[in-house]
Residue, then its C-alpha position, 0 to 999 in steps of 0.5 A: m500500500d503506497i501511503s505518503y509519509e506526510l499522511y503518517k506525520v500528520f497522524y502522529y502530530v494529531a495523536t500526540s497533541r490530541s487536537f487538529s488545530e494544534a497539529g496544524s500549528k506545529l506542521f504550519i498547515s491549516q486545520s482543514a488540511v489536517s482534517q483532510s489528511v486524516r480522512t485520506l489516511e483513514r480511507r486508505l486504511g479502511q479504519t477510523l483512527f480518531v474519535r472526534k470530540t468538540k475540542r479534543v480527539t482520542l485514538t480508537k483501538e485501531g489508531e492506538m495500534l497504528f500509533k505504537h508503530i508510527e511513533p518510533a518511526v517518526h522519532l527515528i526519522l527526526r533523529g536521522e535528520q538531526q544526525v545529518l544536520n550535525s554530521g561533521r560538526l563538533s557542536s553535535q550533542l551527546r545525550i546520556g542517561a544515568s543515575d546521579t551516583i553513577c555520574r558522580y563516581v564513574l562517569v565524571p572523568y569520562f565527561k572531563r576527557l570528552h570535553e577536553l577532546l571535543p570542547e564544542v560538544h554539548i553534553n546533555i546529562v539526564n539523571g534518573t533511576s536505572p529503570q527510568c534511564a531504560q525507558m528514556l533509551a527505549a523512547g529515543d530520548v537519550d543516545l546512551i545510558v549507563t545502568n545498574s544490572p540487573n535492570p528488568a526495565l531494559g527491554g527492546n534488546p538494546t546492545t549492552v556492554t559491561v563497563k565495570t563490576f561491583h558489589d553492594i556492601f553494608v556500611g555503618n559507624p562502629a561508634a553507633f553499632p559496635d555489635c556489628f563490628r565484633t572481632r574474634d582473634g583479630r578477625p571480624v565476625p561475619l553477620s548472617l542476613p537474619e542478624l543483619l535484619q535486626y538493625p535499622l537498614m537504609m537503602l535506595s527507594k523501591h523504584s530503583a533497580t537496586s531495591a528490586f535486586l536486594h528484595e529478590h536476594f533476601q526473598k531467596h533466603s526466605l527473608d522479608l527486607a523491610p528497610e527503616i529508611e528509603l531514599n533516592s541518593n546513595d550520598l545521603l544514605l552515607d551521610l545518615a550512616r555516618i551520623g549513626l541513623g542506620i546501616a546503609c547498603v551502597p555500591d562499593y565504589c561509593l566508599h572505597g578510597n573516599a575520605d569523605f566517609a572515613e568514619l564508616h566501615e564495611l560490615a562483614i557478611s556471611d552471605p555477601l551480595p552477588e556481584r553486579a555490573l554497570l552496563l552501557a546500553y544503546d540502540e544500534s538501530r539509531p546512529l550515534t553522534s561522533a561524541a556519543e561514539m567516542l564516549r562509547s569507545m572510552l567506556t568499552g575499550g579499556t581507555a578509562p581516564d584517570p579518576e580525580p585524585k582523592p585522599a585515601a580513606t582509612g579504617k575500611r574493611 
């Protein structure tokens, strides 16, 4: 069936704005031209795509079905146009999604190096939880994401590459919880998971991939994880652990070598949490800008820049 892309473009703008007049304004055509295009598309497909109301329109079941296919296609075409316009220009944009923790503790040296190599590139960083970043990638709102794994929201079979591996650890202030840091013959006495649950635990909010991972791990041991405090920031969890409000669960790279949290010690656990990975994810069907390609190469090619020097922390186990 030979149907002009222009008809599908009009359909897309009407579907997203829910208005013939607003679609016309965005397309710089009259409302009557929009209506005529929609009628032509409906006639050729043999289906009613919109339910017309006084001021707004809604998609029919058939319209929703078509929109699921048209929306990513239009995004891909618009991205392609932007890529062509930016081709060969250092002013192209890099769009990357990652949590604030991953940005601060992992990506900052890469951003610094990229900025040194391509100073005219605009680096657009979008913060969000790992599930939110997966949704942004699926929608085409970012070029790349760096996400915790496992991430159940990472659908659509994007290309993924391991950036680094890490462990989640439990940390606390020995002055507040001396029983957690007992030793025998000079060695720390490990806590079992049931013993750990007797203390006030602090972790990321239930909307994070980390929370889902922790709950699943405890459930495998027939234990119900009920944290005292759930927050959206690992740094704030560390701050609260430092003043003795509880035991925080954070990625090991947040603490190791970080003198800002010298009062905190890692708890010895008889059943340590499984290793996880930070993944770089991108959609190979969408061309990467030169800046995005350079960052991808740095993250996956073993050419990591030297991190910013930090004073060595003491007392970590």
